[in-house]
C-alpha positions as CSV (number, residue, x, y, z in Angstrom):
1,M,123.4,114.2,212.4
2,S,119.9,113.2,211.4
3,P,119.1,112.7,207.7
4,E,116.7,115.7,207.8
5,L,119.3,118.0,209.3
6,Q,122.0,116.8,206.9
7,D,119.6,117.5,204.0
8,M,118.9,121.0,205.3
9,V,122.6,121.8,205.8
10,L,123.4,120.6,202.2
11,R,120.5,122.6,200.7
12,V,121.7,125.7,202.5
13,S,125.2,125.2,201.2
14,V,123.8,124.7,197.7
15,R,121.7,127.9,197.9
16,H,124.7,129.8,199.1
17,R,127.0,128.5,196.3
18,I,124.4,129.3,193.7
19,E,123.9,132.8,195.0
20,H,127.7,133.4,194.9
21,G,128.2,131.8,191.5
22,R,130.0,128.7,192.7
23,L,127.3,126.4,191.3
24,P,125.0,126.9,188.3
25,A,121.3,127.4,189.1
26,V,120.3,125.1,186.2
27,Q,121.5,121.5,185.8
28,P,122.9,120.2,182.6
29,K,120.9,117.7,180.6
30,Q,123.4,115.0,181.2
31,I,124.9,113.8,184.4
32,L,127.4,110.9,184.5
33,A,128.0,108.7,187.5
34,G,130.7,106.3,188.5
35,Y,133.0,105.4,191.4
36,G,134.7,108.3,193.2
37,T,138.0,109.5,192.0
38,G,139.2,111.5,195.0
39,R,138.1,114.8,193.6
40,L,136.4,117.3,195.9
41,C,132.6,117.6,196.0
42,A,131.2,120.9,194.6
43,V,128.8,121.2,197.6
44,C,130.6,119.9,200.7
45,D,134.3,120.3,199.6
46,Q,135.1,116.7,200.8
47,P,136.8,114.1,198.6
48,I,134.6,111.6,196.9
49,T,136.3,108.2,197.7
50,S,136.4,105.2,195.5
51,A,133.9,103.5,197.8
52,Q,131.3,106.3,197.0
53,A,129.3,107.2,194.0
54,E,130.5,110.3,192.1
55,Y,128.2,112.4,190.0
56,L,129.8,114.4,187.3
57,A,128.2,117.4,185.6
58,E,129.6,119.8,182.9
59,D,129.2,123.5,183.7
60,F,129.5,124.7,180.1
61,E,129.0,128.3,181.1
62,R,132.2,128.3,183.1
63,D,134.0,125.5,181.2
64,R,134.5,123.2,184.2
65,Q,133.4,119.8,185.6
66,L,131.5,119.6,188.8
67,C,131.7,116.5,191.0
68,F,129.2,115.6,193.7
69,H,128.5,113.0,196.3
70,S,125.1,111.3,195.9
71,L,123.4,113.3,198.7
72,C,125.0,116.5,197.6
73,H,123.9,116.0,194.0
74,A,120.3,115.3,195.3
75,A,120.4,118.6,197.3
76,W,121.6,120.5,194.1
77,Q,118.8,118.9,192.1
78,S,116.2,119.9,194.6
79,E,117.4,123.5,194.7
80,C,117.6,123.8,191.0
81,S,114.0,122.5,190.6
82,G,112.8,124.8,193.3
83,Q,111.5,122.1,195.6
């Protein structure tokens, strides 16, 4: 899959999840990053392996943590900022 197509697929998934309340429409002020811990990504539902970067965001409205792959997090950032 080309990078452009992958980005489009991720952004559509993010929009869908925001519309259905699975992701917040506004990002928290702080995002933590580290090595993957095997948790599922909030965008693509795939595990984030220890060889991958994991982005962690607190969703205080729903009292939960959201984990993202790097590209999935970038798609969420873009959708939240309206770009």
